[in-house]
C-alpha atoms as one frame of an Amber mdcrd trajectory, in Angstrom:
protein
  -0.263  -0.119   0.255   3.073   2.354   0.917   4.097   1.746  -2.437   0.897
   2.371  -4.372   0.898   6.131  -2.460   4.202   6.417  -3.116   4.272   6.100
  -7.186   0.583   8.109  -7.192   2.604  10.718  -5.305   5.939  11.203  -8.018
   3.631  10.952 -11.026   1.194  13.847  -9.243   4.471  15.526  -8.678   5.960
  14.710 -12.005   2.554  15.521 -13.877   3.156  19.076 -11.887   6.525  19.576
 -13.286   5.252  19.559 -16.666   2.911  21.798 -16.281   4.895  24.212 -14.921
   7.016  23.728 -17.484   7.082  26.130 -20.777   6.556  23.929 -23.411   8.831
  25.002 -27.306   5.998  24.098 -28.676   7.042  23.991 -32.104  10.355  25.332
 -34.519  10.218  27.926 -37.729  12.916  28.204 -40.220  13.443  31.079 -43.120
  16.089  30.948 -44.892  16.290  34.908 -46.733  20.061  35.830 -48.769  21.949
  37.419 -45.261  20.422  35.295 -42.842  18.692  31.806 -41.742  16.179  32.028
 -38.754  15.273  29.508 -36.674  11.838  30.410 -34.580  11.161  28.509 -31.740
   7.140  28.789 -30.643   6.818  28.634 -26.502   3.760  28.595 -24.098   5.606
  31.487 -21.745   8.818  33.073 -21.497  12.176  31.661 -20.490  16.101  31.526
 -19.848  18.664  30.340 -22.000  22.203  31.006 -22.984  23.449  30.245 -26.127
  27.089  28.552 -27.112  28.890  28.177 -30.463  30.411  24.451 -30.533  32.953
  23.639 -33.529  33.966  20.404 -35.385  30.812  19.914 -36.144  29.647  23.305
 -36.261  26.637  23.710 -34.164  24.764  26.269 -31.752  23.126  24.715 -28.138
  20.767  26.743 -26.854  20.332  25.824 -22.499  16.517  26.655 -21.757  16.048
  26.924 -18.473  13.158  25.098 -16.640  11.323  24.042 -20.257  10.421  21.015
 -22.826   9.886  19.987 -25.789   5.479  18.992 -27.182   7.089  16.848 -29.686
  10.407  16.306 -31.274  10.364  18.482 -34.892  11.313  17.482 -38.852  13.062
  20.266 -39.395  16.675  20.846 -41.422  18.032  21.883 -44.519  17.232  25.078
 -44.525  19.937  27.641 -45.137  22.576  27.710 -42.927  20.965  24.958 -41.010
  21.361  21.806 -41.367  19.517  20.187 -38.646  17.847  20.469 -35.123  18.324
  17.805 -31.921  16.625  18.103 -28.069  17.809  16.685 -25.266  16.714  16.534
 -21.149  19.533  18.689 -19.108  19.269  17.950 -15.344  15.524  17.118 -14.623
  14.405  20.612 -15.453  15.569  21.893 -18.362  15.925  21.467 -21.978  19.725
  21.468 -24.395  18.499  22.230 -27.986  21.258  22.003 -30.814  21.279  23.108
 -34.878  23.493  21.637 -36.463  25.136  24.099 -39.446  25.810  22.867 -42.930
  29.318  25.443 -42.042  30.872  27.882 -39.240  27.613  30.155 -38.712  27.686
  34.375 -37.115  24.479  33.844 -33.985  22.441  36.072 -32.670  19.417  35.451
 -30.406  16.540  37.174 -28.932  12.745  36.801 -26.317   9.693  37.960 -28.628
   6.466  38.429 -26.433   3.456  37.782 -27.617   1.146  39.878 -30.518  -1.605
  39.029 -32.187  -0.827  36.177 -34.292   1.696  34.305 -32.187   2.667  33.958
 -28.807   6.223  34.147 -27.169   9.386  33.078 -28.982  12.827  32.669 -29.240
  14.320  33.213 -31.533  18.062  32.272 -33.464  19.504  34.449 -36.143  21.899
  32.321 -38.173  24.798  34.382 -40.701  27.478  33.761 -42.304  31.253  33.947
 -40.724  33.652  33.950 -43.267  35.544  36.983 -45.117  33.205  38.593 -47.423
  30.777  40.101 -44.036  33.949  41.147 -41.533  34.627  44.800 -41.946  37.462
  45.788 -43.973  40.920  46.783 -41.426  43.017  48.982 -42.029  46.744  49.216
 -41.283  46.342  51.195 -37.455  42.983  48.659 -37.234  45.228  45.824 -37.552
  47.470  46.933 -35.183  47.113  44.942 -31.755  47.481  48.045 -29.565  44.559
  49.056 -30.875  41.666  50.730 -28.949  38.994  51.776 -31.058  36.505  54.166
 -29.237  31.978  54.567 -31.225  31.729  58.212 -30.502  27.734  58.791 -30.661
  26.379  61.979 -31.057  22.728  62.619 -29.655  19.787  62.749 -31.420  20.070
  64.035 -35.340  18.289  65.317 -38.893  14.557  65.204 -38.302  14.940  64.836
 -34.285  16.745  67.004 -32.726  16.422  66.334 -29.200  15.908  68.951 -25.974
  15.410  72.939 -27.341  17.492  75.491 -25.213  15.430  78.136 -23.768  17.058
  80.744 -26.406  16.798  77.575 -29.193  20.057  75.499 -28.436  19.283  72.441
 -29.763  20.667  69.058 -28.425  21.915  67.510 -32.002  23.999  70.467 -32.274
  25.661  70.261 -28.681  26.415  66.524 -29.071  28.380  66.717 -32.695  29.923
  69.861 -31.778  31.455  68.056 -29.098  31.936  64.760 -30.288  33.930  66.243
 -33.038  36.135  67.461 -30.685  36.431  64.783 -28.431  37.598  62.522 -31.842
  39.904  65.098 -32.440  41.216  64.554 -29.029  40.826  60.396 -29.191  43.334
  60.774 -32.667  46.122  62.622 -30.686  46.038  60.101 -28.113  48.214  57.225
 -29.461  47.115  53.529 -29.916  43.637  55.108 -29.937  40.892  54.813 -32.944
  37.489  57.055 -32.396  34.935  55.997 -34.844  31.920  58.889 -35.237  28.776
  56.924 -35.602  27.035  60.247 -36.549  28.983  63.044 -37.903  26.413  65.346
 -40.097  23.512  67.086 -38.921  21.753  63.343 -39.518  18.793  61.045 -38.632
  20.882  57.782 -37.416  17.632  54.750 -35.785  19.036  54.085 -32.381  19.672
  50.473 -33.830  21.610  51.212 -36.011  23.917  53.548 -34.466  24.919  50.409
 -31.780  25.330  47.858 -35.199  27.756  50.627 -36.305  30.037  50.193 -33.526
  30.012  46.819 -33.110  30.396  46.114 -37.034  33.417  48.208 -37.008  34.964
  46.021 -34.070  34.531  49.189 -31.763  36.497  48.190 -28.064  33.256  50.696
 -25.953  30.799  52.657 -26.787  30.478  56.495 -25.409  27.266  58.135 -26.239
  26.901  62.162 -25.682  23.500  63.874 -25.253  22.167  66.920 -22.913  20.119
  66.518 -20.249  16.367  68.917 -20.125  13.786  69.152 -17.501  10.555  71.475
 -18.174  11.421  73.298 -14.853  14.968  73.985 -16.133  16.703  74.528 -12.490
  18.653  71.662 -12.836  21.857  71.903 -13.402  25.414  69.874 -13.995  26.653
  66.541 -16.162  25.459  62.414 -15.382  26.964  59.802 -16.968  25.045  56.368
 -17.759  25.374  52.908 -18.365  22.207  49.914 -19.081  20.689  48.258 -16.151
  18.894  44.559 -16.721  17.055  45.591 -14.123  14.755  48.788 -13.846  16.007
  52.424 -13.700  17.958  53.924 -10.362  15.970  56.410 -10.391  12.629  58.367
 -11.144  14.486  60.918 -13.308  17.083  58.014 -15.366  13.871  56.332 -15.682
  11.732  59.223 -17.605  15.083  60.051 -19.426  15.446  56.873 -20.785  12.002
  56.591 -21.786  12.442  60.171 -23.724  15.850  59.111 -25.562  14.170  56.433
 -26.666  11.669  57.226 -28.368  13.874  59.136 -31.021  12.855  56.231 -33.055
   8.963  56.570 -33.334   9.416  60.326 -35.269   8.782  60.509 -38.425   5.854
  58.472 -40.481   6.634  54.922 -39.539   5.965  53.594 -36.504   8.822  51.162
 -35.165   6.455  49.830 -32.295   6.896  46.298 -33.701  10.952  46.503 -33.582
  10.734  47.644 -29.946  10.914  43.846 -28.928  13.414  42.755 -30.554  15.501
  46.109 -30.780  15.495  46.240 -26.484  16.044  42.335 -26.355  18.829  41.707
 -28.759  21.090  41.058 -25.965  22.787  38.369 -25.983  22.378  36.574 -22.173
  26.356  35.456 -22.275  27.679  38.691 -22.859  25.265  41.344 -20.127  27.468
  40.435 -16.982  30.669  41.146 -17.603  30.257  43.941 -19.988  28.074  45.893
 -17.052  30.717  45.818 -15.337  32.870  47.248 -17.708  30.769  50.243 -18.412
  29.815  51.076 -14.870  34.232  50.893 -14.581  33.775  52.989 -17.759  30.990
  55.736 -16.173  33.056  56.218 -13.259  36.243  57.225 -15.254  34.368  59.248
 -17.184  31.617  61.005 -14.165  35.555  61.786 -12.454  37.130  63.895 -15.110
  33.275  65.753 -15.735  33.375  66.660 -11.703  36.844  68.588 -12.535  35.218
  70.657 -15.134  31.205  72.405 -13.897  28.851  70.486 -12.001  27.820  67.335
 -11.499  24.382  66.441 -11.466  24.108  62.893  -9.668  27.089  61.488  -7.835
  27.066  58.546  -8.822  26.665  56.661 -12.379  23.066  56.137 -13.072  21.152
  52.756 -15.012  18.464  52.785 -16.982  17.146  51.015 -19.828  18.860  53.198
 -23.309  17.883  51.567 -26.465  21.268  53.028 -27.636  23.418  50.948 -24.859
  21.878  47.522 -25.832  25.420  46.400 -27.538  25.751  42.299 -28.228  29.453
  42.655 -26.676  30.885  45.674 -25.597  30.707  48.405 -22.648  28.536  51.149
 -23.342  27.490  54.687 -21.545  25.902  57.730 -22.054  26.925  61.533 -20.830
  24.459  63.675 -20.791  27.063  66.771 -20.883  24.685  69.464 -18.883  21.090
  70.358 -18.448  20.720  72.732 -21.796  17.085  73.450 -20.529  19.171  75.327
 -17.370  19.826  79.365 -18.990  23.258  79.110 -17.550  23.940  76.235 -19.322
  22.613  76.245 -22.201  24.812  79.700 -22.420  28.113  77.294 -22.046  27.453
  74.523 -23.986  27.798  77.619 -26.764  31.508  78.343 -26.437  33.736  76.256
 -28.049  35.749  76.736 -24.893  33.329  74.605 -23.193  32.891  72.004 -25.447
  36.400  71.594 -25.546  36.402  71.549 -21.518  33.755  68.914 -21.123  35.433
  67.091 -24.214  38.418  66.800 -22.617  37.109  65.785 -19.270  35.547  62.841
 -21.254  38.284  61.834 -23.273  40.979  61.824 -20.286  37.667  58.907 -19.115
  38.834  56.978 -21.464  41.993  56.806 -21.719  41.820  55.917 -17.463  39.853
  53.556 -18.400  42.548  52.585 -21.508  44.851  51.886 -19.865  43.559  49.225
 -17.499  41.817  47.414 -20.358  44.273  48.087 -23.450  48.444  46.205 -23.511
  50.845  48.192 -24.375  53.139  48.127 -27.624  55.467  46.399 -25.474  53.346
  44.064 -23.361  51.966  42.811 -26.998  55.564  42.102 -28.201  55.789  38.579
 -24.910  55.139  35.882 -24.280  51.779  34.554 -24.161  49.270  33.263 -21.886
  46.625  30.644 -22.746  43.179  30.043 -21.064  41.009  27.377 -22.212  36.645
  28.959 -22.024  34.707  27.760 -19.947  30.771  27.300 -21.251  29.160  30.788
 -20.151  32.368  32.917 -20.934  32.267  35.725 -23.272  35.164  37.341 -25.187
  34.680  40.792 -23.134  34.857  39.198 -19.873  37.812  36.928 -21.110  38.879
  40.611 -21.476  38.472  41.994 -19.009  39.352  39.509 -16.783  43.132  39.339
 -17.745  42.776  43.006 -18.338  43.286  43.207 -22.587  41.183  44.543 -24.956
  38.433  42.886 -27.275  40.369  43.554 -29.883  43.575  43.388 -28.505  41.996
  39.750 -27.418  41.040  39.087 -31.176  43.813  39.500 -33.366  46.236  37.315
 -31.091  43.218  34.534 -31.612  43.347  35.897 -35.282  39.187  35.989 -33.870
  37.104  37.312 -36.596  33.753  38.227 -34.408  32.807  37.731 -30.248  31.313
  34.961 -30.780  33.638  31.710 -28.842  33.734  27.903 -27.998  32.983  26.448
 -24.645  36.377  24.028 -24.618  39.048  25.952 -27.585  42.202  27.362 -25.876
  42.693  31.875 -26.608  46.336  33.018 -26.301  45.923  35.909 -23.845  48.792
  38.600 -25.008  50.672  39.732 -22.099
């Protein structure tokens, strides 16, 4: 009798567990000229981790608290050769995408709409040289530290407007150009302007331009504003995973994120995508490095003028949602404050702001960019563990991401578990 009761209890427990798990109900595939897309239809939201392996080429996706409703029959689409699955532990699910050849991967979750429920989307792209940016002689130097400078707003989007008509887009471009000049003079640093004219660049495109140019860090320049016009001072923000660090940070993020809603075409359908294109494996290390960069820049800005908040702030800025690079958003001053608007018009003050940001960047770079002497010495080796990211490995060993790529002849940011990386000393 006791055995029967135990069996019934285990059966009930098993049924309850299955009911609580997220089900992968269906798998859909499509292939275009530039990518192969695999869409997993889910019964609810799920946490996932993704990494790639070689020999043979495959993509591994671990889903927490998930199960497969039925084994799908997919394959022969673009880069997709086949799909396998297996339980992982008692509660999780492992999916393996077999590839026809090496591919670059990107994954993101999509919320339900009128047609589909929750979805996990995995994009596969060719990883050969044709898809990589052409690198100049200077970029090929291992010690080069690439800084993406993003002057906020532009074109049809003026940003905030001061009491006498000064626009945020004009201020950020002026300071951005001065910052580029200063960094261009610094040895081993290569500035990259995301916007170098009065043009409108969508938020996601700004991020992708930095990534495709293999930037080591991303610095977005802005000028704050409030209706009252009273507050003043500089602020520095990083991306938040869990919510804004203050009400002001939340309001500011909402204002900056509406830039892509200007014009005739609403991007609300794509908003979930742009907010979700954060590779889970890179979040921790990238955010920690972003906070370090932000602290360096905020410290230097304190020497130029008042600081609005003494600590680094956090908010959900779309433009900071980078795949694998430390990123910060700098509010140079309150353009809505009459006195600060007057100073922002002055070229001398613009130079002071640019010099402060440049010093913060160079202080950060000194910690993560190896010197030429270091690059010519011996190297160490590191075996990649599951869950590692290129930016995390670089931060741990105090080298730049570009130096790590160069030392290992890597074309992108994907690293396979079990691979051995050479760490430049």
